[in-house]
N, C-alpha and C positions, 0 to 999 in steps of 0.2 A: 565575770564568767570564768570558770575554772580553765586552766590551760588545756586539759584534755578535750574540752568542748571546742575551743577554738581550733585545736589541731584536727579534730574530727570534721569540723566545718571546712577546713582547708583541704583535707583529704577528699571530701565530697566534691569540692570545687575542682580538684585535679581530676577526679574520676569523671565528672561531668564534661570537662574539656576533652578527655580521652574518648568518652562515649560519643561526643559530638563529632570528633575527628573520624572515628570508625564509621559512624552513621553517614558522614559526608562521603567517605571513600566507597561505602556500599552503594550509596545513591549514584555516584558517578559510574560505578561498575554496572549497575542496573541500567543506567541511561545508555551506556555504550552497548550493552547487551541488547537492549530494546532497539536501538538504532540499527544494529547489525541485523537483527531479525526483521525489522521493517524493510530494510534494503533488500534482503533476500526475498521476502514475501512480495514486494512490489515487482521485482524482476520475474518471479514465477507467474504472478497474475497477469503481467503485461504479455508475457510469452503465451500463456494460455488463451487470453482474449484474442490476440492477433492471429493465432493459428486457427481458432474456431471461427472467428469472423471471416477469414479468408475462405475457409471450407464452406461456410454457409453461403457466402456470396457466389462461390463457384457453383454450388448446387442450385441456387435460385436464378442465376443469370439466364439459362435457356428458357425457363418458364416465363420470366419477365419479358424477354424479347418476343417470344411467341405470343404472349398475351397482348403486348403492345401492337404487334402487326395485325392480329385478329381484330383488335379494337379499331385501328385505323381503317381497315377494310370494311368493317361494319359501318363506319361513318361515311364511307364512299371516298376516302382519301387514298391516294396511291401510297404504296410502301416507300419509305425513304430509300434513296440510292445508297448502295454500299460504298464505303470509302476505303476498301482494302488496298 
């Protein structure tokens, strides 16, 4: 094999190692970026769900209590005593 061929092969090998190192750094950067985004998204969704679940529960509570009392009276059972 001529010397220039072996030199070209070693250059390719060096370039391949460099490309692998750059690719590895990019992959780590993307992993960190994804984890940061995932953390932010999880926090936003948790906040959204908790706020809207509380609002929905507050809106449904009077209807649920009234329906339960009407149902119990319909069955002939007395209303439960309040525990205030």
